[in-house]
C-alpha positions in Angstrom: 23.1 -34.3 -12.9 22.0 -34.8 -9.6 23.4 -33.6 -7.0 23.7 -35.2 -3.5 22.4 -33.3 -0.5 24.9 -31.6 1.6 26.4 -33.0 4.9 25.0 -31.8 8.0 28.4 -31.0 8.8 28.3 -28.5 5.4 25.1 -27.3 6.5 26.5 -26.8 10.4 29.2 -24.4 8.3 27.2 -22.5 5.9 25.4 -21.0 9.0 27.9 -20.1 10.9 29.5 -18.3 8.4 26.5 -16.2 8.7 26.4 -15.0 11.6 26.5 -11.4 10.3 23.4 -11.6 8.3 21.6 -13.3 11.6 23.0 -10.0 13.5 21.5 -7.8 10.7 19.0 -9.7 10.9 18.0 -9.5 14.3 18.7 -6.0 14.2 16.2 -4.9 11.8 13.0 -6.9 13.8 14.1 -5.1 16.8 14.3 -1.3 14.3 10.7 -1.9 13.3 9.6 -3.1 17.1 10.9 0.0 18.6 8.4 2.4 17.2 6.1 0.3 18.9 7.6 0.5 22.1 8.9 3.9 22.5 4.7 4.6 21.5 4.0 2.8 24.3 6.6 4.7 26.6 4.8 7.0 25.9 1.7 7.0 26.8 2.7 5.9 30.1 4.7 8.9 30.9 1.5 10.9 30.1 -1.2 11.1 33.2 -5.0 10.7 31.8 -6.4 13.8 33.0 -6.9 14.8 29.6 -9.3 12.1 28.7 -11.7 13.9 30.4 -11.6 16.1 27.6 -10.8 13.9 25.2 -14.3 11.7 25.9 -16.3 13.9 25.8 -14.8 16.4 22.4 -12.5 14.1 20.7 -13.3 10.2 20.7 -16.5 10.6 20.3 -16.6 12.0 17.0 -13.6 10.3 15.7 -14.8 7.5 16.5 -17.9 7.4 14.8 -16.3 9.1 11.6 -13.5 6.6 11.6 -15.7 3.8 12.2 -18.2 5.6 9.5 -15.7 6.4 6.7 -14.2 1.7 7.1 -17.8 0.8 6.8 -18.1 3.0 3.7 -15.1 2.7 2.4 -15.1 -0.9 2.5 -18.5 -1.4 0.6 -17.4 0.8 -2.2 -14.3 -1.2 -2.7 -15.7 -5.2 -2.7 -18.4 -3.7 -4.6 -16.3 -2.0 -6.8 -13.4 -4.4 -6.8 -15.0 -7.6 -7.1 -17.8 -6.7 -10.0 -15.3 -4.8 -11.8 -13.4 -8.3 -11.5 -15.9 -10.6 -12.5 -17.2 -8.0 -15.1 -13.5 -9.1 -17.1 -13.0 -12.3 -16.6 -15.9 -14.0 -17.1 -17.2 -11.7 -19.9 -15.5 -11.1 -23.1 -16.5 -7.6 -24.9 -15.0 -5.0 -27.5 -12.5 -3.1 -25.1 -11.8 -5.9 -22.3 -8.1 -5.8 -22.9 -7.5 -1.9 -22.7 -10.2 -2.6 -18.9 -8.3 -5.1 -18.0 -5.6 -2.9 -17.3 -6.9 0.4 -17.3 -9.1 -0.1 -13.8 -6.1 -0.6 -12.5 -4.7 3.5 -13.3 -6.4 5.0 -9.9 -3.7 3.1 -7.6 -1.8 6.1 -9.3 -3.4 8.7 -7.4 -3.3 9.0 -3.7 -5.7 10.0 -1.1 -5.3 13.1 -0.5 -4.4 14.2 -4.3 -8.0 13.0 -5.8 -8.9 15.3 -2.8 -7.0 18.0 -3.3 -8.4 17.3 -7.7 -12.1 17.1 -6.5 -12.3 20.1 -4.2 -11.8 22.1 -7.3 -13.4 20.4 -9.4 -16.9 20.0 -7.8 -16.9 24.0 -5.5 -20.3 26.0 -5.8 -17.5 27.8 -9.1 -15.8 25.3 -10.6 -16.6 23.8 -13.8 -18.5 20.4 -12.7 -21.6 23.0 -11.0 -20.7 25.5 -13.3 -22.2 23.3 -16.5 -24.5 21.6 -14.2 -26.1 25.1 -13.5 -25.9 26.3 -17.0 -27.8 22.3 -18.2 -30.8 23.6 -15.8 -30.2 27.0 -16.6 -29.4 28.3 -13.2 -27.5 31.5 -12.9 -25.8 31.2 -10.1 -25.3 29.3 -6.5 -27.5 30.3 -4.7 -30.2 29.3 -7.2 -28.7 26.1 -7.0 -25.7 23.6 -5.9 -25.2 20.2 -5.8 -24.4 18.6 -2.0 -20.3 19.5 -0.8 -17.6 17.2 -1.4 -16.5 18.1 2.1 -19.0 15.5 3.7 -18.0 11.8 5.2 -20.3 10.3 2.0 -17.4 11.8 -0.3 -14.9 10.8 2.0 -16.5 7.9 1.8 -16.7 7.9 -2.7 -13.1 9.3 -3.5 -11.3 7.0 -1.0 -13.3 4.2 -2.7 -12.3 5.2 -6.2 -9.0 5.1 -5.1 -8.4 2.0 -3.4 -11.1 -0.5 -5.1 -7.6 -1.4 -7.0 -6.5 -3.4 -3.9 -9.7 -5.6 -4.4 -9.9 -6.0 -7.9 -6.4 -7.5 -8.2 -6.6 -10.3 -6.1 -10.1 -11.0 -6.5 -9.6 -10.7 -10.3 -7.3 -13.5 -9.5 -9.2 -15.4 -7.8 -11.8 -15.5 -10.2 -9.0 -16.7 -12.7 -7.5 -19.1 -10.8 -11.1 -21.4 -11.1 -11.6 -24.2 -12.4 -14.6 -23.9 -15.1 -15.6 -27.6 -13.7 -16.8 -26.1 -10.9 -19.6 -23.5 -12.6 -20.6 -25.8 -15.4 -21.4 -28.7 -11.9 -23.6 -25.1 -10.9 -25.2 -25.0 -14.2 -26.3 -28.4 -14.5 -27.7 -28.7 -10.9 -29.9 -26.1 -12.3 -27.8 -22.8 -10.9 -28.0 -19.9 -13.0 -25.5 -18.0 -14.2 -25.8 -14.8 -11.6 -26.3 -18.0 -8.9 -23.5 -20.3 -10.1 -21.4 -16.4 -9.0 -23.1 -15.9 -5.5 -22.9 -20.0 -4.5 -19.6 -20.8 -6.5 -17.5 -18.0 -8.0 -17.6 -16.0 -4.4 -17.0 -18.4 -1.7 -14.4 -19.2 -3.3 -13.3 -15.5 -4.0 -13.1 -14.9 -0.6 -9.7 -15.0 0.3 -8.4 -12.6 -2.2 -11.4 -10.1 -1.3 -10.8 -10.4 2.5 -6.9 -9.4 1.5 -8.0 -6.5 -1.0 -10.0 -5.0 1.9 -7.9 -5.0 4.8 -5.1 -3.4 2.3 -7.8 -1.2 1.4 -9.2 -0.6 4.9 -5.2 -0.3 6.3 -4.8 2.5 3.6 -7.8 4.3 5.0 -6.5 4.3 8.4 -3.4 5.7 7.3 -5.0 8.6 5.3 -4.8 12.4 6.8 -4.7 14.5 3.3 -7.7 13.5 2.7 -9.7 13.2 5.5 -8.3 16.5 6.9 -9.4 18.3 3.0 -12.6 17.0 3.3 -13.8 17.7 6.1 -13.6 14.6 8.2 -12.2 13.7 12.0 -10.7 10.9 12.2 -8.5 9.4 14.6 -5.4 9.6 12.2 -6.8 13.7 11.9 -7.2 13.6 16.0 -3.2 11.4 16.7 -2.2 14.6 14.0 -3.8 17.4 15.7 -3.2 16.6 19.5 0.4 16.1 18.4 1.0 19.1 16.4 -1.6 21.8 17.3 -2.0 21.6 21.2 1.6 19.5 21.7 0.5 16.9 23.4 2.0 13.8 22.8 1.7 11.9 25.5 -2.1 12.2 24.3 -1.4 11.3 21.1 0.3 8.7 21.7 -1.9 7.1 23.7 -4.6 7.6 20.7 -2.4 6.5 18.8 -2.3 3.3 20.5 -6.2 2.9 20.5 -5.6 3.3 16.6 -3.2 0.1 16.6 -5.6 -1.8 19.0 -8.2 -1.0 15.8 -5.0 -2.3 13.1 -4.8 -5.6 14.8 -7.8 -5.9 15.2 -8.9 -6.0 11.3 -5.2 -8.3 10.7 -6.4 -10.7 12.9 -10.3 -10.3 11.2 -8.4 -10.6 8.2 -6.6 -13.7 8.8 -9.8 -15.3 10.0 -11.8 -14.9 6.5 -9.2 -16.9 4.7 -8.2 -19.6 7.9 -10.7 -22.0 6.5 -10.6 -20.4 3.2 -7.8 -23.0 1.6 -8.0 -25.4 -1.9 -5.1 -26.1 -4.6 -4.5 -24.8 -7.9 -3.5 -27.7 -10.5 -1.4 -27.9 -13.7 -4.3 -29.5 -15.7 -7.0 -27.2 -14.3 -8.9 -25.8 -17.2 -9.9 -22.0 -16.4 -13.2 -20.7 -17.2 -14.2 -19.4 -20.9 -15.1 -15.8 -21.0 -18.8 -15.5 -22.5 -19.0 -13.1 -25.7 -20.9 -10.5 -25.2 -22.8 -8.3 -28.7 -24.5 -5.2 -29.2 -26.4 -3.5 -26.0 -24.8 -5.9 -23.8 -21.3 -5.3 -24.5 -22.0 -1.6 -25.1 -23.8 -1.4 -21.4 -20.2 -3.8 -20.3 -17.6 -1.7 -21.5 -19.9 2.0 -20.0 -19.8 0.1 -16.3 -15.7 -1.1 -16.2 -15.1 2.0 -17.5 -16.7 4.4 -14.6 -15.1 4.0 -12.2 -11.4 4.4 -14.4 -13.2 7.8 -15.3 -14.1 9.0 -12.2 -11.1 7.4 -9.9 -8.0 8.7 -13.0 -9.2 10.5 -16.0 -11.7 13.1 -14.2 -8.7 13.8 -11.5 -5.6 13.3 -13.8 -7.3 15.5 -17.0 -8.4 18.7 -14.1 -3.9 18.3 -13.0 -3.2 18.6 -16.1 -5.8 21.6 -16.7 -4.2 22.8 -13.8 -0.2 22.8 -14.3 -1.0 24.0 -18.2 -2.8 27.4 -16.5 0.0 28.0 -13.6 2.5 27.8 -15.7 0.7 29.9 -18.6 0.2 32.8 -15.9 3.8 32.4 -13.8 5.7 31.4 -17.0 8.3 28.8 -15.3 8.1 26.5 -12.2 9.0 28.0 -8.8 12.4 27.5 -7.4 10.9 26.5 -4.1 8.7 23.4 -6.6 12.4 23.0 -7.7 13.5 22.0 -4.4 10.8 20.0 -3.4 10.9 17.6 -6.1 14.7 17.0 -5.5 14.1 16.3 -2.2 12.0 13.9 -2.7 13.6 12.4 -5.1 17.2 12.0 -2.9 14.5 10.7 0.3 13.0 8.2 -1.7 16.5 7.1 -3.8 18.0 6.8 0.0 15.2 4.7 1.6 14.1 2.9 -2.0 18.3 2.3 -1.4 17.9 1.2 2.3 14.7 -0.7 2.3 15.6 -3.3 -0.4 18.5 -4.4 1.5 16.9 -5.1 4.6 14.0 -6.6 2.8 16.9 -8.6 1.0 19.0 -9.5 4.2 15.6 -10.6 6.1 14.3 -12.9 2.6 17.4 -14.3 2.3 18.4 -15.0 5.3 15.0 -16.7 6.4 15.8 -19.2 3.0 18.9 -19.6 4.6 18.3 -21.6 8.3 15.2 -22.9 5.9 18.0 -25.8 6.1 18.9 -25.2 9.4 16.9 -27.5 12.5 16.0 -24.0 13.9 14.7 -22.2 11.4 12.1 -20.0 13.3 13.7 -17.6 14.5 14.7 -16.1 11.2 11.0 -16.5 9.7 10.4 -14.9 13.1 12.5 -12.0 11.6 11.0 -11.4 8.2 7.8 -11.3 9.4 8.4 -8.2 12.3 10.0 -7.2 9.6 6.9 -6.8 7.3 5.1 -5.8 10.8 5.5 -1.9 9.7 3.5 -1.4 6.6 0.1 -3.1 9.3 1.3 0.2 11.0 -0.1 4.2 10.1 2.8 6.7 8.9 1.0 8.9 11.9 1.4 6.3 14.8 5.4 5.2 13.3 6.7 8.8 13.6 4.8 8.7 17.2 6.6 6.3 18.0 9.8 7.0 16.8 10.6 9.7 18.3 11.7 8.0 21.3 14.0 5.4 20.4 15.3 7.9 17.9 16.0 10.4 20.7 18.1 7.6 22.9 20.2 6.8 19.2 20.9 11.1 19.1 21.9 10.7 22.8 24.0 7.7 23.2 26.3 9.3 19.6 26.3 12.4 21.1 27.8 10.9 23.8 30.3 8.8 21.9 31.5 11.2 19.8 31.9 13.8 22.5 29.8 16.3 20.0 25.3 17.0 20.9 23.3 17.1 17.8 20.7 15.9 16.5 22.4 13.4 14.4 18.6 11.6 13.5 16.0 14.1 14.5 17.3 16.9 13.2 17.8 15.3 9.6 16.7 13.6 6.6 17.1 10.1 8.3 14.8 10.2 10.1 12.6 10.2 7.4 14.6 6.9 5.4 14.0 5.3 8.9 10.5 5.7 9.0 9.8 5.0 5.3 12.3 1.8 5.3 10.7 0.2 8.4 7.0 1.5 6.7 7.6 -0.1 3.3 10.1 -2.7 3.8 6.9 -5.5 3.3 7.3 -4.6 0.2 11.1 -5.4 -0.9 10.6 -8.7 1.6 7.9 -10.0 -0.3 9.6 -9.1 -3.7 12.2 -11.0 -2.3 10.7 -14.1 -1.2 8.5 -14.6 -4.6 11.5 -14.2 -6.4 13.9 -17.2 -3.9 10.5 -19.3 -4.7 11.1 -19.3 -8.4 15.0 -21.1 -7.6 15.0 -24.5 -7.2 17.1 -25.5 -3.9 19.9 -27.9 -6.4 21.2 -24.6 -7.9 21.7 -23.6 -3.6 23.6 -26.7 -3.1 25.7 -27.5 -6.4 26.8 -24.2 -5.1 27.5 -25.5 -2.0 29.3 -29.2 -3.4 31.4 -26.6 -5.4 33.1 -24.9 -2.4 30.8 -21.5 -2.0 29.5 -20.4 1.4 26.5 -18.6 2.1 27.8 -15.5 1.1 29.4 -16.2 -2.4 26.0 -18.6 -3.2 24.2 -15.2 -2.7 26.3 -13.3 -4.7 26.8 -16.1 -7.8 23.4 -17.8 -7.2 20.4 -15.8 -5.8 21.6 -12.1 -6.6 21.8 -12.7 -10.4 18.2 -14.2 -10.2 16.5 -12.1 -8.3 17.5 -9.0 -10.1 14.0 -8.5 -11.6 12.0 -9.4 -8.1 14.6 -6.7 -7.0 13.8 -3.7 -9.2 10.4 -4.2 -9.1 10.0 -3.7 -5.2 12.3 -1.1 -5.7 9.8 0.5 -8.1 7.5 0.0 -6.1 9.0 1.6 -2.3 10.6 4.2 -4.7 6.8 5.8 -6.0 5.2 5.0 -2.7 8.0 6.7 -0.8 7.5 9.2 -2.7 3.5 9.3 -2.1 3.5 9.3 1.7 2.5 12.1 3.4 1.7 11.6 7.4 5.2 10.1 8.5 6.3 13.0 6.3 4.5 15.7 7.9 5.7 14.6 11.2 9.5 13.9 10.7 10.4 16.7 8.0 13.5 18.7 9.3 12.9 22.2 9.1 12.6 23.8 5.7 12.2 20.4 4.2 9.7 19.9 2.3 9.0 17.5 -0.6 5.9 17.1 -3.1 3.3 15.5 -1.0 4.2 18.2 1.6 3.9 20.8 -0.2 0.4 20.0 -1.8 -0.7 20.2 1.3 -0.1 23.3 2.7 -1.1 24.7 -0.8 -4.5 22.6 -0.6 -4.4 24.5 3.1 -3.9 27.8 1.6 -6.7 27.1 -0.5 -3.8 28.2 -4.4 -4.7 25.2 -5.6 -3.1 26.1 -9.3 0.5 25.9 -7.3 -0.3 22.8 -5.9 -1.8 20.8 -8.8 1.9 21.2 -10.5 3.0 19.1 -7.1 0.5 17.0 -7.4 0.5 15.8 -11.3 4.4 15.4 -10.4 3.2 12.2 -7.5 0.0 11.1 -10.3 3.1 10.5 -13.1 5.8 8.7 -10.8 2.7 6.3 -9.8 2.2 5.6 -12.7 4.6 3.8 -13.2 4.6 0.7 -11.0 0.7 0.1 -13.0 2.4 -0.4 -15.7 4.7 -3.2 -13.7 1.2 -4.8 -12.8 -0.3 -4.4 -16.3 2.3 -6.2 -17.7 2.2 -9.1 -15.5 0.7 -12.1 -16.2 -1.2 -14.4 -14.4 -0.5 -17.8 -15.7 -3.6 -19.8 -14.3 -1.4 -23.4 -15.7 0.9 -22.8 -13.3 1.3 -24.7 -9.3 0.5 -22.9 -6.0 3.9 -21.1 -5.3 3.3 -18.8 -2.0 0.4 -18.3 -0.2 -1.7 -14.9 -0.2 0.4 -11.7 1.6 -1.4 -10.2 4.0 -0.9 -7.0 5.8 0.7 -8.4 9.0 3.7 -9.9 6.3 3.5 -9.1 3.0 1.8 -6.4 0.3 -1.0 -8.0 -1.8 0.9 -5.8 -5.1 4.2 -7.7 -4.5 2.4 -11.1 -5.6 2.2 -10.2 -8.9 6.0 -7.5 -9.3 8.1 -11.0 -10.4 6.2 -12.1 -13.7 5.6 -15.0 -12.3 2.1 -16.1 -10.4 2.6 -16.6 -6.9 -1.2 -18.3 -6.1 -3.8 -17.2 -3.0 -4.7 -19.6 -1.1 
């Protein structure tokens, strides 16, 4: 049965009934922009007298380290991610089915956790160096020791091991989306297998590589724990130390603005890299067939594909399990402080997930609703602004939120005639920071789910007399349950792992698993911190299992453009169990 399109007057009534949603969308967009404006205000309130010190002692070292770290991590994640994606896509060998999802496992380990683990594993008196000395016949670290992991190369290697899945995930999808006829044509024209990869497959996969690389670099800029553990002074660490150690909020805000310019440059470069890379995938496309490997070639392929998993997940996870068992054997129980940190973490994650998913649903639904109107640009703009938080490192977001939260506390205290720190002195500050930072995940997941709902269902709902809210409740929400559940899971786990914003905004006497791990590592009590680290890793396994179960059906037509750090997270392209093609 075909439904007639609603009249213009009906559409106008539908838009008028949704004015609370329009107001809510605008308020959310303002809340996302508020930290940036607050950052500018703090920077302008401070003088420039300290810049002589910053230019002489801080910026040269931190800017150089940050640049080298970005270049090094970018190279590592691009090589490992692209090579792994091509290996499991172009070749078939025993163990390939396990390797396809196992290569995602390092996503479960935050960067500060892998640094925490390898600091003890590769300590001069640790298990790895002790074993190497025993094999080589040395008796003490004075006779032989491996290079110190506390270095810039060590930070590049460890960050690359946990961030390459971003490139692997998006690039593998691009390789799967390529037609076999194109590679066959290249071979017919005289290209070798490797020549076909460099001339055809790799250029067509550049949009996926750019998306994954941009996300990996943004995570590198957001990192504070791993860099500080490994003794690398980056701009993020400098912002944190300037605020906390030197108590100079204005200088910290000015450094944060410099970082924000760098973030925007990364976003712009990522968009430029994909701008001219647009192509379509048809339903009749024949995907390329994986080449069967046997014998020593199959063994070599399995070994090469397993190395990132062994180094990025198995080794640190095994250490955490071993250290946790050792700690429990010594103490006989888990400390009350750790249980308290676990409770705070779960409570904060649950509240932030609820707020983030609801806000993401409102923004994405309002954008969808206004596509029926004559001026949808404002709704789409609100959704895009709401996604900007993912591109802002947690340290910058925390500093920028100080002024808006202080202003809110003053206004609320004046209205209630009760002076109090309503936001800044409670968990509400962390919930707000988490929601703004991870709203892109929720928006992207809901948008991906909404693209699967035919407009005819909405038209039928309107013809039956339902307004915008009724259509949302009776049509959209039941069909969006998988997307909402997946988005909630991703937000929950990302909230549990967030460290920079938590360090800067947590109230007094409130510790989470991430901040407790940070404190234990700073004190050198690795066994106590291992329990918190293991809990974070176990929580991080949930979205990895979700991603591993997702089927990427390359026979489906393109449904959405690739996400970029300034609109949606690449991870949300895969969380509705339906493909979202990157273009």
